[in-house]
N, C-alpha and C positions, 0 to 999 in steps of 0.2 A: 504494500500500500504506500509506504513512504517513498519507494523508488518511483512509483507511478506519479505520486504528487510532485516529486522533484522534476520529473519529465514535463509535467504540465506547467510547473513554475518556470522552466526554461522557455516555454512558449509564451507564457503570460505571467508576469511577476505578481499578478493579483492572486494567484493560487498560493495557498500556504503549504509549507512543508512541515509535517509534525516533527517534534524533536526526536533525535535518534534513540533516546532512552525512554520514550513514551510507552512503548510496548515491549518490555524486556521478556525474553524467552529463556528457558533453561538451557543448559549445555547441550550441544548437539550429540546425538547418540553415536557411539563408536561401534563400527561393525564387529559383529561376533563371527569369527572365522571358524566354521565347523571343521573338525577333522573327519577323516574317512570313518574312524571308529564311532564318532558321535552320530554321524548320519546313519550308519548301520544300526546303532542302538535305537535311534528314533524309529526307524523302519520296523525293527523287531518289536518295539514297544506297542505297535499298533495291535498286537495280539490281545491287549487289555480291552479293546473296544468290542461292543456287542454287535453281532451280526457279521457273517462271513463277508458279505459284499462291502460293508463299511470298512472292515479291516483291509480288504484288498484295495479299496479306493484310496485310503489315506496312505497306505504303503506305496502305492503307485504315484500319488501326488507328491509326496516327499522326495521320492527318487527323481521324479521329473523336474521338480524345482532345482534340485541339486545339480543335475547334469545339463540343464539348458539355461539356467539363469532367468527363467521367465518370472514375471510378476504373478502373484497369487491370482489376481483378477483375470490375467490372461489365461492362466491354466484352467480355471473353472469356467471360462467362456468358450473353451474349445468345444466345437461340435464334432460329431463323428466324422463328418466329411472333411474336417480339417486335419484328420490323422491319416496320412497316407502310409500305411505299413509296407506296401509294395515298393515304394520309392524311399522309404525311411525319412520322410519329411513331414514336419508339422507346419501348418499355416496359422499364424497368429494375426488375427484381424482387428482393425480399429484399436490400436494400442493407445497408450497415454497421450501421445502426440498426434493421434488421428491417422497413423500410418499402419501398414500391414507388412509382415515379413515372413520369410520361410526359414525354418530351422531344421537343418539336417541333423539326424540323431544317430548314435552309434548302434550297430547291430544288436548289442546287448540290451539297449533301451527299446529297440523294436520288438525284441522277444518279450520283454517285460510288458509292453503295451499290448502285444498280441495275447499273452496269457491273461491279462486283465480283461480284455475285450471278451474273451471266451467266458470268463466267470460272470461278467456283467450281463452278457446276452443270455446266459443260462438262467440267471435269477430274474432278469427283466426281458423276457422274449418279446414283449409288446410294449416298448418304451413310450412314455408320454412326453419325453423330452429328447431333443437332438444332442444333448450334452454328451461329451465323451466320458467324463467322470461324473458318476452319479452317487446319490446318497443311498442309504439302506432302503428308502422308500421308492427309489427309482427316479428321483427328481434331481434337478441341477443343484450343485452345492451352493450354499449361501456363504458369502464372505465372512460374516460374523461367526457363523458356525465353524468354519475352517479355523479361524483364529482361536476360538475357545477350545476346540479339540486339540490344536497344536500345543497350546499351553499345558493341557493335561498330559499330553505325550512327553513334552519337554520335562515337566516336573517328575513324571514317573521314571524317565530315563536318567534322572539325576543330573541334568545339565544345570549348572549354577552360573550366575553372573560373574564376570571377571572383575567388574567394578560397578559403581552406581550408574555409569553411563554406557557400560558395555554388557548388555544382557542378550541372551539368545532369543532372537526374534525370527519369525518365519521369513521376513523380508531379507534377512541376512544371507539367505542362500544365494541371492543375486551378487552380494559382495564377495562371497566365497568363490562363486563361479568366475568372477572377473579376476580375482587374485590368482586362482588356479590356472586360468588361461594364460596370464602373463608368465607364470612360473613354467608352464609347459613350453611356451615359446622360447624362453631362455634355455631350458634344458635341451631343446632340440636345436639350439644354436641358430634359431631363426633371426632375421633382422626385425627386432621388436618394433622399432618406429614404423617400418614399412607395413608390418603385419597389422599393427594397430590402426594405421591409416586405412588399410583395406577393410578392416572390420567395421570401422566407423562409417566409411563410405557405403558399405552394404546396408548397414542399419538405417542410414538416412534415406537410402533409395528404396527402402522397404524390403 
């Protein structure tokens, strides 16, 4: 808001700019970088959930977020037609910035998605939703329900905050994916600046 007010003030000094300390916010959250063992523990902890389909859905969701860096909202908005198992590609539509993109996934992820689809279709042979990931009732997952369930899984898996500002959040799978991608580039001796530029270009172009 203050930045927008400053922009308007540059056009017309009649516009007032609020003081910088008018709306103080708390310290910015520090990303929680999950280890492979912690991700495996979260996926295993889905066994505490009631309902075979619900357990399969959350196990698949956590794995998908970890290996793709998708936002939670993007994952639960995936429709069945967006999951191309033959080509190993996910189509993410209408993202945060109104763009769409295609995500190639590893064969192991394709296998996990195929196994999940079989279980989902067995339990919900006549779906009432186009969603790829469904609840125990066969409906599209709700954002608030996903967060509540993740907190339960996180606590049961014994994941603890590193500090007041570094707590294990479901959104941190995106940060973990970004860091892991950079590390993989360095380990493969890729030209990291060039690889990053290509990655950003692809993202901007959808």
